RORODO-444099 format. One record per atom (N, C-alpha, C): x, y, z; atom name. Coordinates in steps of 0.05 Angstrom, whole numbers, plus 5000, padded with zeros to 4 digits. Each point is the difference from the previous one (the first is absolute). Layout:
BEGIN
+------+------+------+------+
:    X :    Y :    Z : name :
+------+------+------+------+
:    X :    Y :    Z :   CA :
...
+------+------+------+------+
***
This chain:
BEGIN
+------+------+------+------+
:    X :    Y :    Z : name :
+------+------+------+------+
: 5017 : 4976 : 5000 :    N :
: 4983 : 5024 : 5000 :   CA :
: 5018 : 5025 : 5000 :    C :
: 4995 : 5017 : 4981 :    N :
: 5015 : 5024 : 4999 :   CA :
: 4981 : 5023 : 5006 :    C :
: 5008 : 5018 : 5018 :    N :
: 4984 : 5023 : 5008 :   CA :
: 4972 : 4992 : 5010 :    C :
: 4997 : 4977 : 5012 :    N :
: 4974 : 4992 : 5011 :   CA :
: 4980 : 4990 : 4979 :    C :
: 5008 : 4998 : 4975 :    N :
: 4981 : 4991 : 4980 :   CA :
: 5007 : 4972 : 4991 :    C :
: 4979 : 4985 : 4993 :    N :
: 5004 : 4973 : 4989 :   CA :
: 5007 : 5003 : 4971 :    C :
: 5020 : 4985 : 4991 :    N :
: 5005 : 5000 : 4971 :   CA :
: 4984 : 4978 : 4987 :    C :
: 4988 : 5005 : 4977 :    N :
: 4984 : 4980 : 4987 :   CA :
: 5017 : 4975 : 4994 :    C :
: 4988 : 4977 : 5005 :    N :
: 5014 : 4975 : 4994 :   CA :
: 5015 : 4988 : 5024 :    C :
: 5001 : 5014 : 5022 :    N :
: 5014 : 4990 : 5024 :   CA :
: 4981 : 4990 : 5021 :    C :
: 4979 : 4986 : 4992 :    N :
: 4982 : 4988 : 5020 :   CA :
: 4973 : 5013 : 5000 :    C :
: 4999 : 5026 : 5003 :    N :
: 4974 : 5013 : 5003 :   CA :
: 4992 : 5014 : 4974 :    C :
: 4975 : 5001 : 4994 :    N :
: 4990 : 5015 : 4977 :   CA :
: 4982 : 5022 : 5011 :    C :
: 5003 : 5023 : 4989 :    N :
: 4983 : 5023 : 5007 :   CA :
: 4977 : 5000 : 4981 :    C :
: 4975 : 5001 : 5011 :    N :
: 4976 : 4999 : 4984 :   CA :
: 4984 : 5025 : 5005 :    C :
: 4986 : 5009 : 4980 :    N :
: 4979 : 5020 : 5003 :   CA :
: 4975 : 4988 : 4989 :    C :
: 4978 : 5001 : 5016 :    N :
: 4975 : 4988 : 4992 :   CA :
: 4979 : 5022 : 5000 :    C :
: 4987 : 5002 : 4977 :    N :
: 4977 : 5019 : 4997 :   CA :
: 4975 : 4984 : 5001 :    C :
: 4987 : 5001 : 5023 :    N :
: 4975 : 4985 : 5004 :   CA :
: 4977 : 5017 : 4988 :    C :
: 4990 : 4992 : 4978 :    N :
: 4979 : 5014 : 4987 :   CA :
: 4973 : 4985 : 5003 :    C :
: 4979 : 5014 : 4997 :    N :
: 4973 : 4988 : 5001 :   CA :
: 4997 : 4980 : 4977 :    C :
: 5009 : 5007 : 4977 :    N :
: 4997 : 4983 : 4976 :   CA :
: 5025 : 4982 : 4996 :    C :
: 5024 : 5012 : 5001 :    N :
: 5025 : 4985 : 4995 :   CA :
: 5021 : 5006 : 5022 :    C :
: 5017 : 4980 : 5004 :    N :
: 5023 : 5004 : 5018 :   CA :
: 5025 : 4998 : 4983 :    C :
: 5018 : 5019 : 5004 :    N :
: 5026 : 5001 : 4987 :   CA :
: 5022 : 4994 : 5020 :    C :
: 5020 : 4984 : 4991 :    N :
: 5023 : 4995 : 5017 :   CA :
: 5025 : 5008 : 4985 :    C :
: 5016 : 5018 : 5013 :    N :
: 5024 : 5010 : 4989 :   CA :
: 5023 : 4988 : 5016 :    C :
: 5021 : 4990 : 4987 :    N :
: 5024 : 4990 : 5013 :   CA :
: 5023 : 5019 : 4992 :    C :
: 5014 : 5009 : 5021 :    N :
: 5022 : 5019 : 4995 :   CA :
: 5021 : 4988 : 4982 :    C :
: 5007 : 5014 : 4979 :    N :
: 5020 : 4991 : 4981 :   CA :
: 4988 : 4985 : 4977 :    C :
: 4974 : 4992 : 5002 :    N :
: 4987 : 4985 : 4978 :   CA :
: 4976 : 5014 : 4988 :    C :
: 4988 : 5018 : 5015 :    N :
: 4976 : 5014 : 4991 :   CA :
: 4975 : 4985 : 5009 :    C :
: 4978 : 5006 : 4986 :    N :
: 4974 : 4987 : 5006 :   CA :
: 5001 : 4971 : 4990 :    C :
: 4998 : 4981 : 5018 :    N :
: 5002 : 4972 : 4993 :   CA :
: 4973 : 4986 : 5000 :    C :
: 4980 : 5013 : 5011 :    N :
: 4974 : 4987 : 5001 :   CA :
: 4978 : 5021 : 5000 :    C :
: 4979 : 4995 : 4985 :    N :
: 4976 : 5016 : 4999 :   CA :
: 4977 : 4980 : 4998 :    C :
: 4985 : 4997 : 5022 :    N :
: 4979 : 4980 : 5001 :   CA :
: 4975 : 5012 : 5012 :    C :
: 4976 : 4989 : 4993 :    N :
: 4976 : 5010 : 5012 :   CA :
: 4999 : 4995 : 5030 :    C :
: 4988 : 5018 : 5015 :    N :
: 4998 : 4998 : 5029 :   CA :
: 4975 : 4983 : 5006 :    C :
: 5002 : 4974 : 4994 :    N :
: 4977 : 4981 : 5004 :   CA :
: 5011 : 4975 : 5013 :    C :
: 4985 : 4989 : 5019 :    N :
: 5007 : 4975 : 5013 :   CA :
: 4976 : 4981 : 4999 :    C :
: 5004 : 4975 : 4992 :    N :
: 4979 : 4980 : 5000 :   CA :
: 5003 : 4984 : 5025 :    C :
: 4978 : 5000 : 5017 :    N :
: 5001 : 4987 : 5026 :   CA :
: 4977 : 4980 : 5002 :    C :
: 5005 : 4978 : 5013 :    N :
: 4980 : 4980 : 5006 :   CA :
: 4986 : 5011 : 5026 :    C :
: 4974 : 5006 : 4997 :    N :
: 4986 : 5012 : 5023 :   CA :
: 4995 : 4981 : 5022 :    C :
: 5001 : 4974 : 4995 :    N :
: 4995 : 4980 : 5021 :   CA :
: 5025 : 4996 : 5017 :    C :
: 5024 : 5001 : 4988 :    N :
: 5025 : 4994 : 5015 :   CA :
: 5018 : 5025 : 5002 :    C :
: 4994 : 5021 : 4986 :    N :
: 5017 : 5025 : 4999 :   CA :
: 5027 : 4994 : 4987 :    C :
: 5002 : 4979 : 4984 :    N :
: 5025 : 4994 : 4986 :   CA :
: 5002 : 5016 : 4974 :    C :
: 5023 : 5011 : 4995 :    N :
: 5005 : 5015 : 4975 :   CA :
: 5004 : 4981 : 4977 :    C :
: 4985 : 5003 : 4979 :    N :
: 5003 : 4983 : 4976 :   CA :
: 5016 : 5013 : 4979 :    C :
: 4998 : 5027 : 4997 :    N :
: 5014 : 5013 : 4979 :   CA :
: 5002 : 5030 : 5007 :    C :
: 5021 : 5013 : 4989 :    N :
: 5004 : 5028 : 5004 :   CA :
: 5007 : 5013 : 4973 :    C :
: 4992 : 5025 : 4996 :    N :
: 5008 : 5015 : 4977 :   CA :
: 4985 : 4992 : 4975 :    C :
: 5015 : 4997 : 4978 :    N :
: 4988 : 4994 : 4974 :   CA :
: 4984 : 4974 : 5000 :    C :
: 5011 : 4980 : 5014 :    N :
: 4986 : 4974 : 5001 :   CA :
: 4974 : 5002 : 5015 :    C :
: 4999 : 5016 : 5021 :    N :
: 4975 : 5004 : 5016 :   CA :
: 4980 : 5016 : 4983 :    C :
: 5010 : 5019 : 4985 :    N :
: 4982 : 5016 : 4983 :   CA :
: 4987 : 4983 : 4979 :    C :
: 5015 : 4980 : 4989 :    N :
: 4988 : 4982 : 4980 :   CA :
: 4979 : 4982 : 5012 :    C :
: 5001 : 4996 : 5026 :    N :
: 4981 : 4983 : 5014 :   CA :
: 4973 : 5014 : 5005 :    C :
: 4999 : 5026 : 4997 :    N :
: 4975 : 5014 : 5006 :   CA :
: 4978 : 4990 : 4982 :    C :
: 4978 : 4991 : 5012 :    N :
: 4977 : 4990 : 4985 :   CA :
: 5003 : 4971 : 4991 :    C :
: 5022 : 4988 : 5005 :    N :
: 5004 : 4972 : 4991 :   CA :
: 5007 : 4981 : 5023 :    C :
: 4993 : 5008 : 5024 :    N :
: 5007 : 4984 : 5023 :   CA :
: 4976 : 4988 : 5014 :    C :
: 5004 : 4979 : 5016 :    N :
: 4977 : 4989 : 5015 :   CA :
: 4991 : 5021 : 5020 :    C :
: 4977 : 4995 : 5012 :    N :
: 4988 : 5019 : 5019 :   CA :
: 5017 : 5005 : 5024 :    C :
: 5017 : 4981 : 5008 :    N :
: 5017 : 5003 : 5024 :   CA :
: 5025 : 5017 : 4995 :    C :
: 5006 : 5005 : 4975 :    N :
: 5024 : 5017 : 4994 :   CA :
: 4991 : 5027 : 4991 :    C :
: 5010 : 5021 : 5014 :    N :
: 4993 : 5027 : 4994 :   CA :
: 5025 : 5016 : 4992 :    C :
: 4998 : 5015 : 4979 :    N :
: 5022 : 5018 : 4991 :   CA :
: 4995 : 5027 : 5014 :    C :
: 5020 : 5007 : 5016 :    N :
: 4997 : 5024 : 5018 :   CA :
: 5021 : 5021 : 4991 :    C :
: 4991 : 5025 : 5000 :    N :
: 5018 : 5023 : 4997 :   CA :
: 5004 : 5012 : 5028 :    C :
: 5023 : 4995 : 5012 :    N :
: 5004 : 5008 : 5028 :   CA :
: 5004 : 5030 : 5005 :    C :
: 5002 : 5016 : 4978 :    N :
: 5003 : 5028 : 5003 :   CA :
: 4976 : 5015 : 4988 :    C :
: 4991 : 5020 : 5014 :    N :
: 4978 : 5016 : 4990 :   CA :
: 5007 : 5030 : 5003 :    C :
: 4999 : 5014 : 4978 :    N :
: 5007 : 5029 : 4999 :   CA :
: 5028 : 5005 : 5011 :    C :
: 5018 : 4981 : 4993 :    N :
: 5028 : 5003 : 5008 :   CA :
: 5006 : 4994 : 5029 :    C :
: 4981 : 4989 : 5014 :    N :
: 5003 : 4994 : 5029 :   CA :
: 4995 : 4970 : 5004 :    C :
: 5015 : 4988 : 5019 :    N :
: 4996 : 4972 : 5007 :   CA :
: 4972 : 4995 : 5011 :    C :
: 4984 : 4984 : 4987 :    N :
: 4973 : 4994 : 5009 :   CA :
: 5000 : 4973 : 5015 :    C :
: 5018 : 4982 : 4992 :    N :
: 5002 : 4974 : 5013 :   CA :
: 5029 : 4994 : 5006 :    C :
: 5008 : 5004 : 5025 :    N :
: 5028 : 4998 : 5009 :   CA :
: 5012 : 4973 : 4994 :    C :
: 4986 : 4978 : 5008 :    N :
: 5011 : 4973 : 4997 :   CA :
: 5005 : 4993 : 4970 :    C :
: 4981 : 5007 : 4983 :    N :
: 5003 : 4994 : 4972 :   CA :
: 5022 : 5017 : 4987 :    C :
: 5003 : 5025 : 5009 :    N :
: 5021 : 5017 : 4990 :   CA :
: 5027 : 4989 : 5008 :    C :
: 5002 : 4990 : 5025 :    N :
: 5025 : 4988 : 5009 :   CA :
: 5007 : 4976 : 4983 :    C :
: 4981 : 4983 : 4994 :    N :
: 5005 : 4976 : 4983 :   CA :
: 5009 : 5009 : 4972 :    C :
: 4987 : 5021 : 4989 :    N :
: 5007 : 5009 : 4973 :   CA :
: 5029 : 5011 : 5001 :    C :
: 5007 : 5016 : 5020 :    N :
: 5027 : 5011 : 5002 :   CA :
: 5021 : 4977 : 5003 :    C :
: 4993 : 4980 : 5016 :    N :
: 5018 : 4978 : 5004 :   CA :
: 5006 : 4986 : 4973 :    C :
: 4979 : 4996 : 4984 :    N :
: 5003 : 4987 : 4974 :   CA :
: 5018 : 5017 : 4982 :    C :
: 4995 : 5027 : 4999 :    N :
: 5016 : 5017 : 4982 :   CA :
: 5029 : 5001 : 5009 :    C :
: 5005 : 5002 : 5027 :    N :
: 5028 : 5001 : 5010 :   CA :
: 5014 : 4974 : 4994 :    C :
: 4987 : 4978 : 5005 :    N :
: 5013 : 4974 : 4995 :   CA :
: 5006 : 4995 : 4970 :    C :
: 4982 : 5011 : 4983 :    N :
: 5003 : 4996 : 4971 :   CA :
: 5025 : 5015 : 4990 :    C :
: 5007 : 5023 : 5011 :    N :
: 5023 : 5015 : 4990 :   CA :
: 5025 : 4994 : 5015 :    C :
: 4998 : 4986 : 5023 :    N :
: 5024 : 4994 : 5016 :   CA :
: 5015 : 4977 : 4987 :    C :
: 5026 : 5002 : 4999 :    N :
: 5017 : 4978 : 4990 :   CA :
: 5006 : 4980 : 5022 :    C :
: 5004 : 5010 : 5024 :    N :
: 5006 : 4983 : 5023 :   CA :
: 4977 : 5002 : 5020 :    C :
: 4989 : 4978 : 5007 :    N :
: 4977 : 4999 : 5018 :   CA :
: 5006 : 5009 : 5029 :    C :
: 5025 : 4995 : 5009 :    N :
: 5006 : 5006 : 5028 :   CA :
: 5008 : 5029 : 5005 :    C :
: 5004 : 5016 : 4979 :    N :
: 5007 : 5028 : 5003 :   CA :
: 4975 : 5017 : 4998 :    C :
: 4997 : 5017 : 5020 :    N :
: 4976 : 5017 : 5000 :   CA :
: 5008 : 5028 : 4989 :    C :
: 4985 : 5010 : 4981 :    N :
: 5008 : 5025 : 4986 :   CA :
: 4992 : 5025 : 5016 :    C :
: 5013 : 5022 : 4994 :    N :
: 4991 : 5026 : 5009 :   CA :
: 4979 : 5009 : 4981 :    C :
: 4979 : 5013 : 5010 :    N :
: 4977 : 5007 : 4983 :   CA :
: 4992 : 5029 : 5004 :    C :
: 4994 : 5013 : 4978 :    N :
: 4987 : 5026 : 5000 :   CA :
: 4972 : 4996 : 4988 :    C :
: 4979 : 5009 : 5014 :    N :
: 4973 : 4996 : 4990 :   CA :
: 4990 : 5028 : 4991 :    C :
: 4986 : 5000 : 4978 :    N :
: 4986 : 5024 : 4990 :   CA :
: 4972 : 4999 : 5010 :    C :
: 4991 : 5022 : 5011 :    N :
: 4972 : 5002 : 5010 :   CA :
: 4990 : 5028 : 4993 :    C :
: 4973 : 5002 : 4998 :    N :
: 4989 : 5027 : 4994 :   CA :
: 5007 : 5020 : 5022 :    C :
: 5004 : 5025 : 4993 :    N :
: 5009 : 5020 : 5019 :   CA :
: 4978 : 5007 : 5021 :    C :
: 4975 : 4995 : 4994 :    N :
: 4979 : 5008 : 5018 :   CA :
: 4991 : 4978 : 5020 :    C :
: 5016 : 4978 : 5003 :    N :
: 4991 : 4980 : 5018 :   CA :
: 5005 : 5007 : 5029 :    C :
: 4985 : 4989 : 5018 :    N :
: 5002 : 5006 : 5029 :   CA :
: 5024 : 4985 : 5012 :    C :
: 5006 : 5007 : 5025 :    N :
: 5022 : 4986 : 5014 :   CA :
: 4994 : 4970 : 5004 :    C :
: 4974 : 4994 : 5005 :    N :
: 4992 : 4972 : 5003 :   CA :
: 5004 : 4985 : 4974 :    C :
: 4994 : 5012 : 4978 :    N :
: 5004 : 4987 : 4974 :   CA :
: 5029 : 4997 : 4993 :    C :
: 5017 : 5020 : 5008 :    N :
: 5029 : 4998 : 4996 :   CA :
: 5011 : 4976 : 5017 :    C :
: 4990 : 4998 : 5024 :    N :
: 5009 : 4978 : 5017 :   CA :
: 4993 : 4973 : 4988 :    C :
: 4976 : 4998 : 4988 :    N :
: 4991 : 4975 : 4987 :   CA :
: 5019 : 4993 : 4978 :    C :
: 5009 : 5019 : 4984 :    N :
: 5018 : 4995 : 4978 :   CA :
: 5027 : 4990 : 5011 :    C :
: 5010 : 5013 : 5020 :    N :
: 5026 : 4992 : 5012 :   CA :
: 4997 : 4971 : 5011 :    C :
: 4980 : 4995 : 5016 :    N :
: 4997 : 4974 : 5012 :   CA :
: 4996 : 4978 : 4979 :    C :
: 4985 : 5005 : 4979 :    N :
: 4996 : 4980 : 4979 :   CA :
: 5026 : 4994 : 4986 :    C :
: 5016 : 5020 : 4995 :    N :
: 5026 : 4994 : 4986 :   CA :
: 5019 : 4985 : 5018 :    C :
: 5001 : 5007 : 5026 :    N :
: 5018 : 4986 : 5018 :   CA :
: 4991 : 4971 : 5004 :    C :
: 4973 : 4996 : 5003 :    N :
: 4989 : 4973 : 5003 :   CA :
: 5004 : 4983 : 4975 :    C :
: 5002 : 5013 : 4976 :    N :
: 5004 : 4986 : 4975 :   CA :
: 5029 : 4992 : 4995 :    C :
: 5018 : 5010 : 5017 :    N :
: 5028 : 4991 : 4997 :   CA :
: 5020 : 5021 : 4996 :    C :
: 4993 : 5026 : 5001 :    N :
: 5019 : 5021 : 4998 :   CA :
: 5017 : 5002 : 5025 :    C :
: 5026 : 5005 : 4996 :    N :
: 5018 : 5002 : 5023 :   CA :
: 4999 : 5028 : 5012 :    C :
: 5001 : 5020 : 4984 :    N :
: 4998 : 5028 : 5008 :   CA :
: 4978 : 5013 : 4984 :    C :
: 4986 : 5018 : 5012 :    N :
: 4980 : 5015 : 4985 :   CA :
: 5010 : 5028 : 5000 :    C :
: 5008 : 5010 : 4977 :    N :
: 5011 : 5027 : 4998 :   CA :
: 4977 : 5020 : 4997 :    C :
: 5000 : 5020 : 5017 :    N :
: 4979 : 5020 : 5000 :   CA :
: 5011 : 5027 : 4989 :    C :
: 4996 : 5004 : 4974 :    N :
: 5010 : 5026 : 4990 :   CA :
: 4984 : 5023 : 5011 :    C :
: 5013 : 5021 : 5007 :    N :
: 4987 : 5024 : 5010 :   CA :
: 4998 : 5020 : 4978 :    C :
: 4978 : 5015 : 4999 :    N :
: 4999 : 5020 : 4979 :   CA :
: 5021 : 5022 : 5004 :    C :
: 5012 : 5008 : 4979 :    N :
: 5021 : 5021 : 5001 :   CA :
: 4986 : 5027 : 5004 :    C :
: 5011 : 5017 : 5017 :    N :
: 4988 : 5027 : 5003 :   CA :
: 5004 : 5016 : 4975 :    C :
: 4982 : 5018 : 4995 :    N :
: 5002 : 5017 : 4976 :   CA :
: 5022 : 5020 : 5005 :    C :
: 5016 : 5004 : 4979 :    N :
: 5022 : 5019 : 5002 :   CA :
: 4994 : 5024 : 4983 :    C :
: 5002 : 5024 : 5011 :    N :
: 4995 : 5024 : 4984 :   CA :
: 5023 : 5003 : 4980 :    C :
: 4994 : 5008 : 4976 :    N :
: 5021 : 5004 : 4979 :   CA :
: 5012 : 5028 : 5001 :    C :
+------+------+------+------+
***
């Protein structure tokens, strides 16, 4: 580690995840956007088991048995279903991780108007999904020219 920063390729990957109501984007430092998938999860309502996430879950809409529901865990840019969002994040993080035992540092994008409770839900969901650190960027103060 030089200057307190992780160098890409030395164990940890830095990720940025944009949780959108319609699509979720995953950016890997040094590689760019590596994934763009629908924010949909197919869940068995009887057992709460996840059957599919992303594009595969979207294809299942309208073609599944009555016990499997395709859920969009985000509404208006806010987490509506914490547990399903956690499962979706876990899937996306594992899919882009090369090494399963290394937990990435993550920056999450969220709408600027969300409440402190909603911010906490985003942080907790990403940490529960496997993030090692959750980086909280602070808005830069405006500088007069």
